[in-house]
C-alpha positions in Angstrom: -21.9 -1.6 -19.9 -18.9 -3.5 -18.9 -17.3 -3.3 -15.3 -14.0 -4.4 -14.3 -13.4 -7.5 -12.1 -11.8 -7.1 -8.7 -8.7 -8.9 -10.1 -8.5 -6.3 -12.9 -9.0 -3.4 -10.5 -6.2 -4.8 -8.1 -4.0 -5.7 -10.8 -4.2 -2.2 -12.5 -3.6 -0.4 -9.2 -0.5 -2.6 -8.5 0.9 -1.6 -11.8 0.0 2.0 -11.3 1.7 2.2 -7.9 4.6 0.1 -9.1 5.2 2.5 -12.2 4.9 5.6 -9.9 7.7 4.2 -7.7 9.7 3.4 -10.9 10.5 -0.2 -10.0 10.1 -3.3 -12.2 8.0 -6.2 -11.7 11.0 -8.1 -10.6 12.1 -5.5 -8.0 8.6 -5.6 -6.6 8.5 -9.3 -6.4 11.8 -9.2 -4.5 10.7 -6.7 -2.0 7.4 -8.6 -1.7 8.9 -11.9 -1.4 7.0 -13.4 -4.2 8.0 -15.1 -7.4 8.8 -12.5 -10.2 6.3 -14.0 -12.6 3.6 -13.6 -10.0 3.5 -9.9 -10.2 2.9 -9.9 -14.0 0.2 -12.4 -13.5 -1.5 -10.3 -10.9 -1.1 -7.1 -13.1 -2.8 -9.0 -16.0 -5.5 -10.3 -13.6 -4.7 -13.8 -14.5 -4.1 -15.0 -10.8 -6.7 -15.0 -7.9 -4.5 -13.5 -5.2 -4.6 -14.4 -1.6 -5.1 -12.0 1.2 -1.5 -12.8 2.5 -0.1 -11.8 -0.8 -2.2 -8.7 -1.1 -0.7 -7.5 2.1 2.8 -8.4 1.1 2.4 -6.4 -2.2 0.8 -3.4 -0.6 3.5 -3.2 2.0 6.2 -3.5 -0.7 4.4 -0.7 -2.5 4.0 1.4 0.7 0.3 1.6 0.4 -2.8 0.3 2.1 -4.5 -2.7 0.7 -7.7 -0.6 0.4 -5.7 1.6 -2.0 -5.2 -1.2 -4.4 -9.0 -2.2 -4.4 -10.5 1.2 -5.5 -11.6 1.9 -9.1 
């Protein structure tokens, strides 16, 4: 049985909410104030995100941080 890591869960949820809002990774990065490649790295679970950046991304998506951490 394989379980997803917290990075995979977070990244998948970022991608889900971003696509629901119909915005690109670059647009989300601009709104959140992070580098455009950073969003892709987050969505692919390649980057260990800080709490500050979690907050920025959640605010940019208009969701609570908790929404990005649920399976």
